[in-house]
C-alpha angles and dihedrals in degrees: 000000000000103000092188090064099032101050095055091051091050091049090051092053092049092051093052110110116254113246118236112258116267120228097028084150140121119211107211136193112212118190126200119221114279128204131186116285092010137108122230134167142236127205131206113211142155129249122194111231098178143001110310138180127223103297089200093217120197105157142017145170130208128200119186126180123196109221124193097002108124103172094021120096144171109261172322105248134296089058096180115059138158116264118265103184092044129043110257111254090225128045114290110270098033108144118250108204124217107228098180112324123167140167094295103025142053125207117175144150140187136184140177133217095200127080115318116260134227115239103233127194112287094011109163124230107175145357120207130184120228126195132198121208119247115272090007110170138175100025099129119176117017122193129203104196126194106231118237114231091020097065112071143144126200139187131229093280098045100263118147117246108222121224140162111244116226111187124208130244137183129184109226109212110173097169110116117256122239089254090056092046091053093048090049091050091049092052091048091050088051092050092052090050091051090050090051093050090051093053095049096045114114 
């Protein structure tokens, strides 16, 4: 081995700057409050949890499963929408394809043919409507789980972009609050008073 040639090369490699870790990201599901008979939304978005380099994202798929939500479904159509509360990771208008969604599951994918994009903090991936049946009671905790094997992100040469999944949860509490009960009692009393006045009127 020629040490005169080898040592300078090794020194040069040691002096190269260390690249920031790719995939220092969490993928989150944030769910808006939901009430009986109403429609709300959830959004899937990224958060940077450490120094990252440009991930050069070109394609992704997202799978979501609704757990413990009898009487709660994904919908109404369209099920797959661009994020509103987080800037879309791709250019506005990029199609999000449905690959087998249903009332309790989301299967989606999207890809671009333009230049790869960097995943920035709070970059949005997907927005999905959720609806609760009228007079729904006793549901409790509902989970929206990111499905392993169906949620993947890749760069322009097919490398998988790593992330930590953070599924979403909401506690569905349809029992009326004290304020609502007080308001209801007040309205009932007012109605009774009006009926009494009607009966006693000459």
